[in-house]
DSSP file (Angstrom, degrees, kcal/mol; ACC not computed):
  #  RESIDUE AA STRUCTURE BP1 BP2  ACC     N-H-->O    O-->H-N    N-H-->O    O-->H-N    TCO  KAPPA ALPHA  PHI   PSI    X-CA   Y-CA   Z-CA
    1    1 A N              0   0    0      0, 0.0     2,-0.8     0, 0.0    15,-0.1   0.000 360.0 360.0 360.0  15.6   35.5   68.5   49.4
    2    2 A F        +     0   0    0      4,-0.1     2,-0.1     3,-0.1    15,-0.0  -0.814 360.0 156.4-109.6  93.6   36.6   65.3   50.9
    3    3 A G     >  -     0   0    0     -2,-0.8     4,-1.5    40,-0.1    42,-0.0  -0.258  60.5 -80.9-102.6-168.9   39.7   64.1   49.0
    4    4 A V  H  > S+     0   0    0      1,-0.2     4,-0.5     2,-0.2    -1,-0.0   0.881 129.1  52.5 -63.4 -40.2   42.6   61.9   49.8
    5    5 A I  H >4 S+     0   0    0      1,-0.2     3,-1.6     2,-0.2     4,-0.3   0.939 108.2  50.5 -61.8 -46.5   44.4   64.7   51.6
    6    6 A A  H >4 S+     0   0    0      1,-0.3     3,-1.5     2,-0.2    -1,-0.2   0.807  99.1  66.6 -62.8 -29.1   41.3   65.3   53.8
    7    7 A S  H 3< S+     0   0    0     -4,-1.5    -1,-0.3     1,-0.3    20,-0.3   0.715  96.3  56.9 -66.0 -18.1   41.1   61.6   54.7
    8    8 A Q  T << S+     0   0    0     -3,-1.6    -1,-0.3    -4,-0.5    -2,-0.2   0.516  87.0  99.2 -90.9  -5.6   44.4   62.0   56.6
    9    9 A R  S <  S-     0   0    0     -3,-1.5     2,-0.1    -4,-0.3     3,-0.0  -0.428  85.9 -92.8 -78.3 156.7   43.2   64.7   58.9
   10   10 A R        -     0   0    0     -2,-0.1     2,-0.5     1,-0.1    -1,-0.1  -0.374  41.4-106.9 -66.6 145.4   42.0   64.0   62.4
   11   11 A V        +     0   0    0     -3,-0.1    -1,-0.1     4,-0.1    15,-0.1  -0.638  51.2 168.6 -74.2 124.5   38.4   63.3   62.9
   12   12 A M    >   -     0   0    0     -2,-0.5     3,-1.6    13,-0.1     5,-0.2  -0.896  50.4-103.2-133.7 161.0   36.9   66.3   64.7
   13   13 A P  T 3  S+     0   0    0      0, 0.0    -1,-0.0     0, 0.0    -2,-0.0   0.837 124.4  38.8 -55.2 -32.8   33.4   67.5   65.4
   14   14 A D  T 3  S+     0   0    0      2,-0.0     2,-0.0    -3,-0.0    -3,-0.0   0.330  93.6 110.6-101.7   8.2   33.6   70.0   62.5
   15   15 A S  S <  S-     0   0    0     -3,-1.6    -4,-0.1     1,-0.1     9,-0.0  -0.321  73.1-124.2 -77.4 166.8   35.6   67.8   60.1
   16   16 A I        +     0   0    0    -15,-0.1    -1,-0.1   -10,-0.1     3,-0.1   0.061  60.8 137.4-101.1  24.9   34.0   66.5   56.9
   17   17 A H        -     0   0    0     -5,-0.2     9,-0.1     1,-0.1   -10,-0.0  -0.268  63.5 -90.2 -64.4 156.6   34.7   62.8   57.6
   18   18 A P        -     0   0    0      0, 0.0     7,-2.5     0, 0.0     2,-0.4  -0.322  37.2-141.5 -67.6 153.0   32.0   60.3   56.9
   19   19 A A  E     -A   24   0A   0      5,-0.3     2,-0.5    -3,-0.1     5,-0.3  -0.964  12.6-169.1-117.4 134.2   29.5   59.5   59.6
   20   20 A V  E >  S-A   23   0A   0      3,-2.4     3,-1.7    -2,-0.4    13,-0.0  -0.992  81.9  -7.6-121.0 126.3   28.1   56.0   60.2
   21   21 A D  T 3  S-     0   0    0     -2,-0.5    -1,-0.2     1,-0.3     3,-0.1   0.858 133.2 -56.0  53.4  37.3   25.2   55.7   62.6
   22   22 A G  T 3  S+     0   0    0      1,-0.2     2,-0.5    -3,-0.1    -1,-0.3   0.490 114.6 115.0  79.4   4.2   25.7   59.4   63.4
   23   23 A I  E <   -A   20   0A   0     -3,-1.7    -3,-2.4     2,-0.0    -1,-0.2  -0.933  62.3-133.9-113.3 122.6   29.4   59.0   64.4
   24   24 A K  E     +A   19   0A   0     -2,-0.5     2,-0.3    -5,-0.3    -5,-0.3  -0.473  39.2 156.6 -70.8 141.6   32.1   60.6   62.4
   25   25 A M        -     0   0    0     -7,-2.5   -13,-0.1    -2,-0.2    -1,-0.0  -0.961  43.1 -76.6-156.6 171.0   35.0   58.4   61.6
   26   26 A T     >  -     0   0    0     -2,-0.3     4,-2.5    -9,-0.1     5,-0.2  -0.238  46.6-109.1 -67.6 162.6   37.9   57.7   59.3
   27   27 A I  H  > S+     0   0    0    -20,-0.3     4,-2.6     1,-0.2     5,-0.2   0.934 119.6  50.6 -57.9 -47.9   37.3   56.2   55.9
   28   28 A Q  H  > S+     0   0    0      1,-0.2     4,-1.7     2,-0.2    -1,-0.2   0.870 112.3  46.5 -63.5 -36.5   38.9   52.9   56.9
   29   29 A D  H  > S+     0   0    0      2,-0.2     4,-2.8     1,-0.2    -1,-0.2   0.882 111.3  51.8 -71.7 -37.9   36.8   52.7   60.1
   30   30 A A  H  X S+     0   0    0     -4,-2.5     4,-2.1     2,-0.2    -2,-0.2   0.919 109.9  49.5 -63.7 -42.8   33.6   53.6   58.2
   31   31 A L  H  X>S+     0   0    0     -4,-2.6     5,-2.4     2,-0.2     4,-0.7   0.902 112.7  48.0 -62.2 -40.7   34.3   50.8   55.6
   32   32 A K  H ><5S+     0   0    0     -4,-1.7     3,-0.9    -5,-0.2    -2,-0.2   0.936 110.9  49.9 -64.8 -46.9   34.9   48.4   58.5
   33   33 A K  H 3<5S+     0   0    0     -4,-2.8    -1,-0.2     1,-0.3    -2,-0.2   0.851 113.4  46.9 -61.0 -34.9   31.7   49.4   60.3
   34   34 A L  H 3<5S-     0   0    0     -4,-2.1    -1,-0.3    -5,-0.2    -2,-0.2   0.571 108.7-125.4 -83.4  -9.7   29.7   49.0   57.0
   35   35 A G  T <<5 -     0   0    0     -3,-0.9    -3,-0.2    -4,-0.7    -2,-0.1   0.830  40.6-172.9  69.7  31.8   31.3   45.6   56.3
   36   36 A A      < -     0   0    0     -5,-2.4    -1,-0.2    -6,-0.2     3,-0.1  -0.282  24.3-171.5 -63.2 140.4   32.5   46.8   52.9
   37   37 A K  S    S+     0   0    0      1,-0.3    38,-2.5    37,-0.1     2,-0.4   0.640  76.7  30.6-100.7 -24.1   34.0   44.2   50.5
   38   38 A T  E     -b   75   0B   0     36,-0.2     2,-0.4    -7,-0.1    -1,-0.3  -0.996  64.4-162.2-137.8 141.0   35.1   46.8   47.9
   39   39 A A  E     -b   76   0B   0     36,-3.2    38,-2.9    -2,-0.4     2,-0.5  -0.992   5.8-158.2-124.1 126.4   36.2   50.4   48.2
   40   40 A Y  E     -b   77   0B   0     -2,-0.4     2,-0.5    36,-0.2    38,-0.2  -0.908  11.0-165.2-102.4 126.7   36.2   52.8   45.3
   41   41 A I  E     +b   78   0B   0     36,-2.8    38,-3.0    -2,-0.5    -2,-0.0  -0.952  11.5 179.1-115.6 124.0   38.5   55.8   45.7
   42   42 A M        -     0   0    0     -2,-0.5    38,-0.1    36,-0.2    36,-0.1  -0.940  24.9-138.0-120.7 108.3   38.3   58.8   43.4
   43   43 A P        -     0   0    0      0, 0.0     2,-0.2     0, 0.0   -40,-0.1  -0.199  25.4-126.3 -56.9 158.2   40.8   61.5   44.4
   44   44 A G    >>  -     0   0    0     37,-0.1     4,-1.2     1,-0.1     3,-0.7  -0.537  18.8-105.0-107.4 172.2   39.4   65.0   44.2
   45   45 A L  H 3> S+     0   0    0      1,-0.2     4,-2.9     2,-0.2     5,-0.2   0.817 119.0  62.7 -64.4 -30.0   40.3   68.2   42.6
   46   46 A S  H 3> S+     0   0    0      1,-0.2     4,-2.2     2,-0.2    -1,-0.2   0.839  98.9  56.0 -64.4 -30.6   41.5   69.5   46.0
   47   47 A D  H <4 S+     0   0    0     -3,-0.7     4,-0.4     2,-0.2    -1,-0.2   0.894 111.1  43.2 -65.8 -38.5   44.1   66.7   45.9
   48   48 A V  H >< S+     0   0    0     -4,-1.2     3,-0.6     1,-0.2    -2,-0.2   0.908 116.3  48.0 -71.6 -42.7   45.3   68.1   42.5
   49   49 A R  H 3< S+     0   0    0     -4,-2.9    -2,-0.2     1,-0.2    -1,-0.2   0.863 117.8  39.4 -63.7 -37.3   45.2   71.7   43.7
   50   50 A N  T 3< S+     0   0    0     -4,-2.2     2,-0.3    -5,-0.2    -1,-0.2   0.241 111.3  44.4-108.8  12.9   47.0   71.2   47.0
   51   51 A S  S <  S-     0   0    0     -3,-0.6     2,-0.1    -4,-0.4   -46,-0.0  -0.999  73.2-110.7-152.6 155.9   49.8   68.7   46.3
   52   52 A T     >  -     0   0    0     -2,-0.3     4,-2.7     1,-0.1     5,-0.2  -0.356  44.6-104.7 -72.1 165.2   52.5   67.8   44.0
   53   53 A Q  H  > S+     0   0    0      1,-0.2     4,-2.4     2,-0.2     5,-0.2   0.902 123.1  51.9 -59.8 -39.3   52.1   64.6   41.9
   54   54 A E  H  > S+     0   0    0      2,-0.2     4,-2.3     1,-0.2    -1,-0.2   0.932 112.7  43.2 -63.7 -45.9   54.6   62.8   44.2
   55   55 A K  H  > S+     0   0    0      2,-0.2     4,-2.7     1,-0.2    -1,-0.2   0.877 111.5  56.5 -66.7 -37.5   52.7   63.9   47.4
   56   56 A F  H  X S+     0   0    0     -4,-2.7     4,-2.1     2,-0.2    -2,-0.2   0.935 110.5  43.3 -57.1 -49.8   49.4   63.0   45.7
   57   57 A I  H  X S+     0   0    0     -4,-2.4     4,-2.8     2,-0.2    -2,-0.2   0.890 112.2  53.7 -66.8 -39.7   50.6   59.4   45.0
   58   58 A D  H  X S+     0   0    0     -4,-2.3     4,-2.3     2,-0.2    -2,-0.2   0.916 110.2  47.4 -60.1 -43.0   52.1   59.2   48.5
   59   59 A N  H  X S+     0   0    0     -4,-2.7     4,-2.4     2,-0.2    -2,-0.2   0.897 112.6  49.0 -64.6 -40.9   48.7   60.2   50.1
   60   60 A L  H  X S+     0   0    0     -4,-2.1     4,-2.4     2,-0.2    -2,-0.2   0.920 111.0  50.2 -63.7 -44.4   46.9   57.7   47.9
   61   61 A K  H  X S+     0   0    0     -4,-2.8     4,-2.4     1,-0.2    -2,-0.2   0.917 111.2  49.0 -58.8 -45.4   49.3   55.0   48.8
   62   62 A L  H  X S+     0   0    0     -4,-2.3     4,-2.7     2,-0.2    -2,-0.2   0.915 110.3  50.0 -63.8 -44.2   48.9   55.7   52.5
   63   63 A L  H  X S+     0   0    0     -4,-2.4     4,-2.5     2,-0.2    -1,-0.2   0.919 111.3  48.6 -62.3 -43.5   45.1   55.7   52.3
   64   64 A I  H  X S+     0   0    0     -4,-2.4     4,-2.8     2,-0.2     5,-0.2   0.927 111.6  50.2 -61.7 -44.4   45.0   52.4   50.5
   65   65 A Y  H  X S+     0   0    0     -4,-2.4     4,-2.6     1,-0.2    -2,-0.2   0.930 111.4  48.3 -58.4 -46.7   47.4   51.0   53.1
   66   66 A Q  H  X S+     0   0    0     -4,-2.7     4,-2.0     2,-0.2    -2,-0.2   0.901 112.8  48.0 -62.9 -41.7   45.2   52.2   55.9
   67   67 A I  H  X S+     0   0    0     -4,-2.5     4,-1.4     1,-0.2    -2,-0.2   0.942 115.1  44.3 -64.2 -47.6   42.0   50.8   54.3
   68   68 A E  H  < S+     0   0    0     -4,-2.8     6,-0.2     1,-0.2    -2,-0.2   0.858 112.2  52.8 -68.2 -35.3   43.6   47.4   53.7
   69   69 A K  H  < S+     0   0    0     -4,-2.6    -1,-0.2    -5,-0.2    -2,-0.2   0.912 116.7  38.2 -65.2 -42.3   45.2   47.2   57.2
   70   70 A E  H  < S+     0   0    0     -4,-2.0    -1,-0.2     1,-0.2    -2,-0.2   0.671 125.0  40.6 -82.3 -17.8   41.9   47.9   58.9
   71   71 A N  S >< S-     0   0    0     -4,-1.4     3,-2.3    -5,-0.2    -1,-0.2  -0.604  80.7-157.8-132.8  71.1   39.8   45.8   56.5
   72   72 A P  T 3  S+     0   0    0      0, 0.0     3,-0.1     0, 0.0    -3,-0.1  -0.219  79.9  17.0 -54.4 134.6   41.7   42.6   55.6
   73   73 A G  T 3  S+     0   0    0      1,-0.3    -5,-0.1    -5,-0.1     2,-0.1   0.342  89.2 140.3  86.8  -6.8   40.5   41.2   52.3
   74   74 A I    <   -     0   0    0     -3,-2.3     2,-0.5    -6,-0.2    -1,-0.3  -0.385  49.9-130.5 -68.8 148.9   38.8   44.4   51.1
   75   75 A R  E     -b   38   0B   0    -38,-2.5   -36,-3.2    -3,-0.1     2,-0.5  -0.892  18.8-159.2-102.3 125.3   39.3   45.2   47.4
   76   76 A V  E     -b   39   0B   0     -2,-0.5     2,-0.4   -38,-0.2   -36,-0.2  -0.909  10.5-178.5-108.3 130.0   40.4   48.7   46.6
   77   77 A C  E     -b   40   0B   0    -38,-2.9   -36,-2.8    -2,-0.5     2,-0.4  -0.984  16.3-140.8-127.8 138.4   39.7   50.1   43.2
   78   78 A I  E     -bc  41 115B   0     36,-2.6    38,-2.6    -2,-0.4     2,-0.4  -0.784   8.9-156.6-101.7 142.3   40.8   53.6   42.0
   79   79 A L  E     - c   0 116B   0    -38,-3.0    38,-0.2    -2,-0.4     2,-0.1  -0.925  21.8-118.3-113.4 141.6   38.7   55.9   39.8
   80   80 A T        -     0   0    0     36,-1.7    38,-0.1    -2,-0.4    18,-0.1  -0.380  33.6-102.6 -75.0 160.0   40.2   58.6   37.6
   81   81 A I        -     0   0    0     16,-0.2    20,-0.1    -2,-0.1    -1,-0.1  -0.697  34.2-125.4 -86.6 126.2   39.2   62.3   38.2
   82   82 A P        -     0   0    0      0, 0.0    37,-0.1     0, 0.0    38,-0.1  -0.340  25.4-119.3 -66.9 152.0   36.7   63.7   35.7
   83   83 A P        -     0   0    0      0, 0.0     2,-0.2     0, 0.0    45,-0.1  -0.228  21.7-122.0 -79.5 176.7   37.7   66.9   33.9
   84   84 A G        -     0   0    0      1,-0.1    45,-2.3    43,-0.1    58,-0.2  -0.610  42.5 -72.4-108.3 175.9   35.8   70.3   34.1
   85   85 A V    >   -     0   0    0     56,-2.9     3,-1.2    43,-0.2    -1,-0.1  -0.371  43.4-120.6 -67.5 151.5   34.3   72.3   31.3
   86   86 A A  T 3  S+     0   0    0     43,-0.4    -1,-0.1     1,-0.2     8,-0.1   0.822 106.7  56.2 -64.3 -33.0   36.8   74.0   29.0
   87   87 A S  T 3  S+     0   0    0     50,-0.0    -1,-0.2     2,-0.0    54,-0.0   0.475  79.2 115.3 -83.6  -1.3   35.5   77.5   29.7
   88   88 A R    <   -     0   0    0     -3,-1.2    52,-0.1    53,-0.2    53,-0.1  -0.303  52.1-155.8 -71.7 155.1   35.9   77.5   33.5
   89   89 A S        +     0   0    0     50,-0.4     2,-0.2     2,-0.1    -1,-0.1   0.464  64.0  94.9-107.5  -4.4   38.3   79.8   35.1
   90   90 A T  S    S-     0   0    0     49,-0.3    -2,-0.0    50,-0.3    49,-0.0  -0.580  72.8 -80.0 -87.5 152.2   38.9   77.8   38.3
   91   91 A G  S    S+     0   0    0     -2,-0.2     2,-0.2     2,-0.1   -42,-0.1  -0.495  87.9  59.8 -95.6 169.3   41.8   75.4   38.7
   92   92 A P  S    S-     0   0    0      0, 0.0    -8,-0.1     0, 0.0    -2,-0.1   0.579  75.5-130.6 -76.7 165.2   43.1   72.9   38.4
   93   93 A T     >  -     0   0    0     -2,-0.2     4,-2.4     1,-0.1     5,-0.2  -0.328  20.4-112.4 -74.5 162.1   43.2   72.9   34.6
   94   94 A N  H  > S+     0   0    0      1,-0.2     4,-2.6     2,-0.2     5,-0.2   0.832 119.8  57.9 -64.5 -30.9   42.1   69.8   32.7
   95   95 A K  H  > S+     0   0    0      2,-0.2     4,-2.3     1,-0.2    -1,-0.2   0.926 107.5  46.7 -63.4 -43.8   45.7   69.4   31.6
   96   96 A Q  H  > S+     0   0    0      2,-0.2     4,-2.4     1,-0.2     5,-0.2   0.928 112.0  50.2 -63.1 -44.6   46.7   69.1   35.3
   97   97 A I  H  X S+     0   0    0     -4,-2.4     4,-2.4     1,-0.2   -16,-0.2   0.928 111.0  49.6 -58.9 -44.9   43.9   66.7   36.0
   98   98 A F  H  X S+     0   0    0     -4,-2.6     4,-2.4     1,-0.2    -1,-0.2   0.901 109.5  51.4 -61.2 -42.3   44.9   64.6   33.1
   99   99 A Q  H  X S+     0   0    0     -4,-2.3     4,-2.1     2,-0.2    -1,-0.2   0.891 111.1  47.4 -63.4 -39.9   48.6   64.6   34.3
  100  100 A Y  H  X S+     0   0    0     -4,-2.4     4,-2.2     2,-0.2    -1,-0.2   0.867 110.2  53.1 -69.6 -35.6   47.5   63.5   37.8
  101  101 A N  H  X S+     0   0    0     -4,-2.4     4,-2.6    -5,-0.2    -2,-0.2   0.907 107.9  50.6 -63.8 -40.5   45.3   60.8   36.2
  102  102 A I  H  X S+     0   0    0     -4,-2.4     4,-2.5     2,-0.2    -2,-0.2   0.924 110.0  49.8 -62.5 -43.6   48.3   59.5   34.3
  103  103 A A  H  X S+     0   0    0     -4,-2.1     4,-2.3     1,-0.2    -1,-0.2   0.889 111.2  50.1 -60.6 -38.9   50.3   59.4   37.5
  104  104 A T  H  X S+     0   0    0     -4,-2.2     4,-2.7     2,-0.2    -2,-0.2   0.912 109.4  50.2 -65.8 -43.2   47.5   57.5   39.1
  105  105 A I  H  X S+     0   0    0     -4,-2.6     4,-2.5     2,-0.2    -2,-0.2   0.920 111.1  48.9 -61.6 -44.2   47.3   55.0   36.3
  106  106 A R  H  X S+     0   0    0     -4,-2.5     4,-2.6     2,-0.2    -1,-0.2   0.925 111.4  50.1 -60.4 -44.8   51.1   54.4   36.5
  107  107 A F  H  X S+     0   0    0     -4,-2.3     4,-2.0     1,-0.2     6,-0.2   0.930 111.5  47.8 -59.0 -47.3   50.8   53.9   40.2
  108  108 A C  H  X>S+     0   0    0     -4,-2.7     5,-2.1     1,-0.2     4,-1.0   0.898 112.5  48.6 -64.0 -40.7   48.0   51.4   39.8
  109  109 A L  H  <5S+     0   0    0     -4,-2.5     3,-0.4     1,-0.2    -1,-0.2   0.913 110.9  51.5 -63.7 -42.3   49.9   49.5   37.1
  110  110 A Q  H  <5S+     0   0    0     -4,-2.6    -2,-0.2     1,-0.2    -1,-0.2   0.875 120.9  32.0 -62.7 -38.7   53.0   49.4   39.3
  111  111 A Y  H  <5S-     0   0    0     -4,-2.0    -1,-0.2    -5,-0.2    -2,-0.2   0.360 108.0-115.3-105.2   4.7   51.2   48.0   42.3
  112  112 A G  T  <5 +     0   0    0     -4,-1.0    -3,-0.2    -3,-0.4    -4,-0.1   0.842  58.6 157.0  67.9  33.5   48.6   45.9   40.6
  113  113 A I      < -     0   0    0     -5,-2.1    -1,-0.2    -6,-0.2   -36,-0.1  -0.800  46.4-113.2 -94.0 128.2   45.7   48.0   41.9
  114  114 A P        -     0   0    0      0, 0.0   -36,-2.6     0, 0.0     2,-0.4  -0.298  38.4-172.2 -59.5 142.3   42.5   47.9   39.9
  115  115 A L  E     -c   78   0B   0    -38,-0.2     2,-0.5    -7,-0.0   -36,-0.2  -0.998  18.9-160.4-139.4 140.3   41.6   51.1   38.2
  116  116 A V  E     -c   79   0B   0    -38,-2.6     2,-2.4    -2,-0.4   -36,-1.7  -0.990  19.5-140.9-118.5 122.9   38.5   52.3   36.2
  117  117 A D    >   +     0   0    0     -2,-0.5     3,-1.5     1,-0.2     4,-0.4  -0.460  37.0 163.2 -79.9  69.4   39.1   55.3   33.9
  118  118 A A  G >   +     0   0    0     -2,-2.4     3,-1.0     1,-0.3     4,-0.4   0.757  64.6  69.0 -63.4 -26.3   35.8   56.7   34.9
  119  119 A A  G >  S+     0   0    0      1,-0.2     3,-1.4    -3,-0.2    -1,-0.3   0.811  85.9  70.3 -62.3 -28.3   36.8   60.2   33.6
  120  120 A F  G X  S+     0   0    0     -3,-1.5     3,-1.2     1,-0.3    -1,-0.2   0.860  90.0  61.1 -55.4 -37.1   36.7   58.6   30.1
  121  121 A A  G <  S+     0   0    0     -3,-1.0    -1,-0.3    -4,-0.4    -2,-0.2   0.740 112.9  34.7 -65.1 -23.8   32.9   58.4   30.3
  122  122 A V  G <  S+     0   0    0     -3,-1.4     2,-0.4    -4,-0.4    -1,-0.3   0.103  94.8 102.7-122.7  22.3   32.6   62.2   30.7
  123  123 A R    <   -     0   0    0     -3,-1.2     6,-0.2    -4,-0.2     2,-0.1  -0.855  56.9-146.9-103.2 140.4   35.4   63.5   28.5
  124  124 A D    >   -     0   0    0      4,-2.6     3,-1.9    -2,-0.4    -2,-0.1  -0.297  45.3 -80.3 -89.3-173.6   34.8   64.9   25.0
  125  125 A K  T 3  S+     0   0    0      1,-0.3    -1,-0.0     2,-0.1    -2,-0.0   0.704 133.2  50.7 -64.1 -18.7   37.3   64.6   22.2
  126  126 A N  T 3  S-     0   0    0      2,-0.1    -1,-0.3     0, 0.0     3,-0.1   0.440 121.1-105.7 -95.7  -1.6   39.4   67.5   23.6
  127  127 A G  S <  S+     0   0    0     -3,-1.9     2,-0.2     1,-0.3   -43,-0.1   0.613  81.0 123.0  88.2  13.2   39.5   66.0   27.1
  128  128 A D  S    S-     0   0    0    -45,-0.1    -4,-2.6   -46,-0.0    -1,-0.3  -0.667  70.7-103.1-105.9 160.5   37.0   68.4   28.6
  129  129 A L        -     0   0    0    -45,-2.3   -43,-0.4    -2,-0.2    -6,-0.2  -0.723  44.0-118.1 -77.2 122.2   33.6   67.9   30.4
  130  130 A P    >   -     0   0    0      0, 0.0     3,-2.2     0, 0.0     4,-0.3  -0.386  16.3-126.0 -62.4 139.5   30.9   68.7   27.9
  131  131 A V  G >  S+     0   0    0      1,-0.3     3,-1.7     2,-0.2   -46,-0.1   0.843 108.5  63.1 -54.5 -36.8   28.7   71.6   29.0
  132  132 A E  G 3  S+     0   0    0      1,-0.3    -1,-0.3     5,-0.0    15,-0.2   0.588 102.7  50.1 -70.3  -7.7   25.6   69.5   28.6
  133  133 A L  G <  S+     0   0    0     -3,-2.2    12,-2.2    14,-0.1     2,-0.4   0.338  95.7  89.1-106.0   4.6   26.9   67.1   31.4
  134  134 A C  B <   -D  144   0C   0     -3,-1.7    10,-0.2    10,-0.3    12,-0.1  -0.880  58.9-158.1-111.2 133.2   27.7   69.9   33.9
  135  135 A V  S    S+     0   0    0      8,-2.5     9,-0.1    -2,-0.4    -1,-0.1   0.747  95.5  26.6 -76.7 -24.9   25.2   71.2   36.4
  136  136 A N    > > +     0   0    0      7,-0.6     5,-2.3     1,-0.1     3,-1.4  -0.380  66.7 152.5-137.2  58.4   27.1   74.5   36.8
  137  137 A P  T 3 5S+     0   0    0      0, 0.0    -1,-0.1     0, 0.0    -2,-0.1   0.746  76.0  53.1 -63.9 -22.9   29.0   75.3   33.6
  138  138 A D  T 3 5S+     0   0    0     -3,-0.1    -2,-0.0   -50,-0.1    -3,-0.0   0.545 122.2  22.6 -90.8  -7.2   28.9   79.0   34.2
  139  139 A T  T < 5S-     0   0    0     -3,-1.4   -50,-0.4   -51,-0.0   -49,-0.3   0.480 137.9  -1.9-119.6 -95.2   30.4   79.0   37.7
  140  140 A Y  T   5S-     0   0    0    -52,-0.1   -50,-0.3   -51,-0.1   -55,-0.1   0.905  72.6-160.8 -71.5 -41.5   32.5   76.1   38.9
  141  141 A G      < +     0   0    0     -5,-2.3   -56,-2.9   -57,-0.1   -12,-0.2   0.750  65.8  86.6  70.3  24.4   32.2   74.0   35.8
  142  142 A I        +     0   0    0    -58,-0.2     2,-0.4    -6,-0.2    -1,-0.1   0.516  57.7  95.6-130.4 -10.9   33.2   70.7   37.4
  143  143 A H        -     0   0    0     -7,-0.1    -8,-2.5     1,-0.0    -7,-0.6  -0.726  68.4-127.3 -95.1 132.1   30.1   69.2   38.9
  144  144 A L  B     -D  134   0C   0     -2,-0.4   -10,-0.3   -10,-0.2     2,-0.1  -0.463  17.6-142.8 -72.9 142.0   28.2   66.5   36.9
  145  145 A N     >  -     0   0    0    -12,-2.2     4,-3.0    -2,-0.2     5,-0.2  -0.262  43.1 -80.8 -87.2-173.9   24.5   67.0   36.4
  146  146 A D  H  > S+     0   0    0      1,-0.2     4,-2.6     2,-0.2     5,-0.2   0.908 133.1  48.3 -58.7 -43.6   22.0   64.0   36.4
  147  147 A A  H  > S+     0   0    0      2,-0.2     4,-2.2     1,-0.2    -1,-0.2   0.902 113.3  48.3 -64.0 -40.2   22.9   63.0   32.8
  148  148 A G  H  > S+     0   0    0      2,-0.2     4,-2.6     1,-0.2    -2,-0.2   0.914 112.4  48.3 -64.8 -43.5   26.6   63.2   33.6
  149  149 A C  H  X S+     0   0    0     -4,-3.0     4,-3.1     2,-0.2     5,-0.3   0.908 110.8  51.3 -63.2 -41.9   26.2   61.2   36.8
  150  150 A E  H  X S+     0   0    0     -4,-2.6     4,-2.5    -5,-0.2     5,-0.2   0.925 112.7  45.0 -62.2 -44.8   24.2   58.6   35.0
  151  151 A R  H  X S+     0   0    0     -4,-2.2     4,-2.0     2,-0.2    -2,-0.2   0.915 115.2  48.6 -63.6 -42.9   26.8   58.3   32.2
  152  152 A W  H  X S+     0   0    0     -4,-2.6     4,-2.2     2,-0.2    -2,-0.2   0.930 114.1  44.5 -63.9 -48.1   29.6   58.2   34.8
  153  153 A I  H  X S+     0   0    0     -4,-3.1     4,-2.9     2,-0.2     5,-0.2   0.914 111.9  52.3 -65.7 -43.8   27.9   55.5   37.0
  154  154 A D  H  X S+     0   0    0     -4,-2.5     4,-2.0    -5,-0.3    -1,-0.2   0.906 110.4  49.5 -58.3 -41.4   26.9   53.3   34.0
  155  155 A F  H  X S+     0   0    0     -4,-2.0     4,-0.9    -5,-0.2    -1,-0.2   0.936 111.6  47.5 -64.0 -46.4   30.5   53.4   32.8
  156  156 A I  H >< S+     0   0    0     -4,-2.2     3,-1.0     1,-0.2     4,-0.4   0.944 112.7  49.0 -60.7 -48.5   31.9   52.4   36.2
  157  157 A L  H 3< S+     0   0    0     -4,-2.9     3,-0.5     1,-0.3    -1,-0.2   0.848 113.3  46.6 -62.1 -34.4   29.4   49.6   36.6
  158  158 A S  H 3< S+     0   0    0     -4,-2.0    -1,-0.3    -5,-0.2    -2,-0.2   0.560 118.5  41.6 -85.2  -7.0   30.1   48.2   33.1
  159  159 A H  S << S+     0   0    0     -3,-1.0    -1,-0.2    -4,-0.9    -2,-0.2   0.184  75.7 138.2-123.1  15.9   33.9   48.4   33.7
  160  160 A M        -     0   0    0     -3,-0.5     2,-0.1    -4,-0.4   -44,-0.0  -0.453  57.4-118.5 -64.3 127.3   34.3   47.2   37.2
  161  161 A P              0   0    0      0, 0.0    -1,-0.1     0, 0.0    -2,-0.1  -0.373 360.0 360.0 -67.0 146.5   37.3   44.9   37.4
  162  162 A L              0   0    0     -2,-0.1    -2,-0.1    -3,-0.0    -3,-0.0   0.469 360.0 360.0 -73.4 360.0   36.6   41.3   38.4
């Protein structure tokens, strides 16, 4: 539940910001504290649910700016959002997810930001998450199971931009 929108909220005791050494902090501060050389950002379904495509891209742009400002020389790479199973009743729809992924790809091409279409690894021929890769196909229908995670991670590792 920690998407690009949530990353812009203030760090509070009850917020879902990351903690490093037990201290909650912003994404950019956590990356700095960890000495990260590369940051992979995958927007979440809450970003698609709760914003227009324009606002979604603006939030992504702002997060990248904040990360790069606080972490000079860090490499930021964007990952596309995986779809859910076709039969789920919760939103956003796979069509909406695909449209936001297309907007993300255009944004990355425009600004020269590396992108890995990680969603490709877990999409079937119809653009849906196969049931056999989902841990909860009968409820949420969006979370990868171990096999789905393994396929997703293998794809990312084999397609990481240089």
